[in-house]
N, C-alpha and C positions, 0 to 999 in steps of 0.2 A: 512498578508503580501501578500499571494498568491492572495487574493481578490483584491489587488491594481494592480497587474499585469494582472489578468484576471477578468474584471469587472462583467461578468455574473456569479452569484453565483453557478449556476448548473455546469458550466464548471470548475469553481474553485474547487468545491466539488469533481468532478470527477478527476481532476488533482491531488488533495491532496490524494485521495484514491489510485490512480495508483502509485504515487511516494512513498507513504508509504508502499504499498504492495511490490513494487520492492525493496525498501530499506530493508525491513524486510527479504526478501528472500536472498538478498546479504549478510546481516549481519549473517544470519544463516549459510550460506556456509563459510563465513570468520571464524566464531567461530568454526565450525566443523573442518575446515582444520588447524586451528592454536591452537586448544585445549583450547579455552577460553569459555567453555560452562557456566561458572558461571555468565557471563555477560548477558546471554540470557534473564533472568527474568527482568532485568532492561531495556535493549534496545528494546526488541520486544514489550511487552505490554505497557511499559512505554513510551519510545520515539516514536516508530512507531505507537503505539496505540493513542498517543496524536496527532500525525501528521494527521492520517486518520480521516475522518468524516463520517463514516458509520452511526452514529447516526443521522446525518443531512439527509442522504438518507432515513432512516426509518421515520423521522419526515415528510418529503415531501410525502412519500407514504401514511401515515396515514392522512395527511391533505387533499390531493387530490388523492384518490385512483384510480380513473378512468383515470387520466391524466399522471401518473408518472411511469407506468410499464416499459416504454422504458428507462427512467432515471435509474431505478433500474437495469434493465438488462445491460445497458451500463456500469454502475459502476462495477457490478459483473464480466462481461465478460472481460472488459479492465483490471481489477485488476488481474484476473486469468492469462490473457495473459502476463501482466507485470511480474508476479511471474515466469511463465515458461521461459520467455526470460532472466530474471535476474538470475535464477538458472543456466541455460545453460552457460551464459557468465561468471558468477562468477566461475563456476567449471573449465572453461578454463583459466581464468586469475589468480586465486588465487591458488598458489602452496601449497600443504600440508606440514606441519611442519615436518622436518626430525628428 
């Protein structure tokens, strides 16, 4: 579906990874603050892991190793940045369960 909105597969892959990483961070904070830790094994590796496509990044690196290091770094750095932003915003927006 994301490939239909973003036709370039590299940009779609990066977008999926960034969205999945940010969503995983948000869900972790939500579960931590609301005491729903039993859902983490389903939501993080299941849902968010299915959303992200880091295996696609790995495939591209193996297929074209000399051309794709920027692609790898962009995916990693943007995903880490998305996690950092998501954690900070989620901690401000989601109140802890009383």
